[in-house]
KOLKETOR-605835 format. One line per 3 residues: number of its first residue (from 1); their letters; for each residue x, y, z of N, C-alpha, C. Coordinates in pm, whole numbers, padded with zeros to 5 digits. Example, Ala and Ser with C-alpha at 12.3 -4.5 7.8 and 13.67 -1.06 7.14 Angstrom:
<rs>
1 = as = 01319/-00569/00780/01230/-00450/00780/01320/-00330/00780 | 01285/-00225/00708/01367/-00106/00714/01290/00003/00787
</rs>
This chain:
<rs>
1 = mrd = -06407/-04176/04001/-06392/-04043/04054/-06247/-04017/04093 | -06208/-03895/04078/-06072/-03857/04114/-06069/-03797/04255 | -05960/-03820/04321/-05942/-03763/04454/-05880/-03624/04438
4 = vhf = -05950/-03523/04483/-05906/-03385/04468/-05780/-03359/04548 | -05766/-03418/04664/-05651/-03396/04751/-05523/-03451/04691 | -05534/-03551/04607/-05416/-03610/04545/-05339/-03509/04461
7 = hrv = -05407/-03420/04395/-05341/-03322/04308/-05282/-03205/04385 | -05325/-03183/04507/-05272/-03073/04586/-05135/-03107/04644 | -05107/-03231/04668/-04980/-03270/04732/-04861/-03231/04644
10 = psv = -04859/-03264/04516/-04744/-03221/04436/-04731/-03068/04430 | -04843/-02998/04428/-04839/-02853/04424/-04776/-02797/04551 | -04809/-02855/04666/-04753/-02811/04793/-04603/-02840/04795
13 = lvk = -04562/-02955/04746/-04421/-02989/04743/-04342/-02896/04651 | -04401/-02862/04538/-04335/-02769/04446/-04321/-02632/04511 | -04425/-02586/04578/-04417/-02455/04646/-04316/-02458/04759
16 = lad = -04306/-02569/04830/-04208/-02582/04937/-04065/-02581/04881 | -04045/-02649/04769/-03913/-02648/04705/-03879/-02508/04656 | -03975/-02436/04599/-03951/-02298/04555/-03917/-02207/04673
19 = lgr = -03985/-02226/04785/-03955/-02148/04905/-03812/-02176/04952 | -03772/-02300/04952/-03636/-02336/04990/-03533/-02272/04899 | -03560/-02271/04769/-03470/-02207/04672/-03462/-02057/04696
22 = dir = -03575/-01994/04724/-03578/-01850/04751/-03499/-01815/04877 | -03513/-01896/04981/-03438/-01873/05105/-03289/-01889/05079 | -03251/-01993/05006/-03109/-02015/04973/-03052/-01898/04894
25 = dam = -03125/-01847/04796/-03078/-01734/04717/-03065/-01608/04800 | -03160/-01584/04890/-03154/-01466/04977/-03034/-01473/05071 | -03009/-01591/05127/-02894/-01608/05216/-02763/-01590/05140
28 = aea = -02755/-01644/05018/-02633/-01631/04939/-02607/-01485/04905 | -02711/-01410/04874/-02695/-01267/04843/-02650/-01189/04966 | -02705/-01221/05082/-02668/-01151/05206/-02523/-01180/05242
31 = vsr = -02479/-01304/05226/-02341/-01339/05257/-02245/-01280/05155 | -02284/-01276/05028/-02193/-01226/04925/-02164/-01077/04940 | -02249/-01004/05011/-02219/-00863/05039/-02110/-00849/05143
34 = rvd = -02088/-00952/05223/-01989/-00948/05332/-01862/-01027/05300 | -01872/-01134/05224/-01759/-01221/05195/-01763/-01257/05047 | -01648/-01249/04982/-01641/-01288/04842/-01504/-01350/04816
37 = ffh = -01501/-01459/04742/-01377/-01527/04708/-01352/-01513/04558 | -01228/-01494/04522/-01190/-01482/04382/-01092/-01593/04349 | -01109/-01653/04234/-01024/-01765/04197/-01000/-01764/04046
40 = dgw = -00894/-01834/04009/-00859/-01853/03868/-00861/-02002/03843 | -00971/-02051/03789/-00989/-02196/03778/-01006/-02253/03917 | -00919/-02346/03954/-00922/-02405/04088/-00827/-02335/04184
43 = kpr = -00751/-02238/04136/-00652/-02171/04221/-00713/-02047/04286 | -00711/-02040/04418/-00763/-01920/04485/-00671/-01801/04462 | -00728/-01684/04441/-00650/-01563/04415/-00673/-01453/04517
46 = gvf = -00788/-01452/04584/-00812/-01346/04679/-00943/-01363/04754 | -00956/-01282/04857/-01077/-01284/04938/-01110/-01141/04980 | -01238/-01110/04981/-01287/-00979/05025/-01374/-01000/05148
49 = lrl = -01351/-00921/05252/-01430/-00929/05374/-01479/-00791/05414 | -01604/-00781/05450/-01658/-00658/05507/-01709/-00694/05646 | -01652/-00629/05747/-01688/-00661/05884/-01831/-00613/05913
52 = pft = -01912/-00700/05975/-02050/-00662/06003/-02058/-00548/06104 | -02156/-00462/06086/-02187/-00349/06173/-02075/-00246/06178 | -01984/-00248/06082/-01877/-00148/06074/-01866/-00102/05929
55 = nis = -01782/-00003/05906/-01754/00040/05769/-01611/00000/05731 | -01562/-00110/05786/-01427/-00160/05759/-01436/-00277/05662 | -01355/-00272/05557/-01347/-00383/05464/-01201/-00417/05439
58 = awl = -01176/-00542/05404/-01040/-00588/05380/-01038/-00673/05254 | -00929/-00660/05182/-00908/-00737/05060/-00771/-00801/05070 | -00764/-00933/05055/-00638/-01005/05053/-00623/-01071/04918
61 = ews = -00505/-01058/04861/-00478/-01115/04729/-00341/-01180/04732 | -00328/-01297/04677/-00198/-01360/04669/-00165/-01389/04525 | -00035/-01382/04493/00009/-01397/04356/00120/-01502/04349
64 = pvs = 00147/-01554/04230/00253/-01655/04217/00394/-01595/04230 | 00407/-01465/04214/00537/-01399/04226/00535/-01303/04345 | 00651/-01276/04398/00661/-01187/04513/00633/-01043/04471
67 = vgw = 00555/-00973/04552/00526/-00832/04526/00610/-00742/04617 | 00697/-00803/04697/00786/-00726/04783/00729/-00709/04922 | 00798/-00624/04999/00758/-00596/05136/00738/-00447/05149
70 = gya = 00629/-00405/05207/00609/-00262/05223/00472/-00225/05275 | 00454/-00094/05281/00333/-00036/05338/00303/00090/05259 | 00178/00115/05227/00142/00235/05152/00007/00287/05201
73 = vnp = -00006/00419/05195/-00133/00485/05227/-00175/00558/05100 | -00276/00505/05032/-00321/00570/04908/-00416/00684/04941 | -00545/00665/04948/-00631/00768/05009/-00614/00760/05161
76 = psd = -00651/00862/05232/-00634/00858/05378/-00708/00742/05446 | -00809/00688/05382/-00886/00581/05446/-00836/00441/05411 | -00741/00427/05320/-00692/00296/05276/-00549/00272/05324
79 = rev = -00523/00152/05372/-00389/00109/05410/-00357/-00015/05329 | -00244/-00013/05261/-00204/-00123/05176/-00076/-00183/05231 | -00073/-00316/05242/00043/-00386/05297/00086/-00492/05196
82 = ylg = 00216/-00498/05172/00275/-00599/05084/00362/-00690/05169 | 00332/-00819/05167/00407/-00917/05245/00447/-01034/05156 | 00549/-01017/05078/00592/-01124/04988/00491/-01145/04877
85 = rvr = 00426/-01262/04879/00328/-01293/04775/00187/-01249/04811 | 00169/-01191/04927/00036/-01150/04973/00028/-00997/04975 | -00080/-00946/04921/-00108/-00802/04924/-00241/-00784/04994
88 = gvv = -00246/-00693/05090/-00368/-00670/05163/-00404/-00523/05164 | -00531/-00493/05157/-00581/-00357/05163/-00691/-00353/05269 | -00677/-00262/05364/-00779/-00240/05465/-00835/-00100/05441
91 = svg = -00966/-00090/05429/-01031/00036/05399/-01133/00069/05507 | -01129/00192/05552/-01227/00240/05650/-01308/00349/05581 | -01436/00327/05568/-01519/00429/05507/-01596/00388/05390
</rs>
């Protein structure tokens, strides 16, 4: 005779592993809406941040060559800053 309970254990473990994968995917999606990293191979190129509970977002990008020094206002809600090799954009709205 076969033990019926023996076959349920692997099924429970598989369902538990699937639940863990689903939780991991949901957390990754929630974080990716707030933080995102951009890279070229192994070299980091930029980061995007959206502050929680606000409508403020920031983008930082660095390049191998200097982009100069300065400040610009494109649309009224965006502020762009150039600091040597780093370019940053802060957006409200």
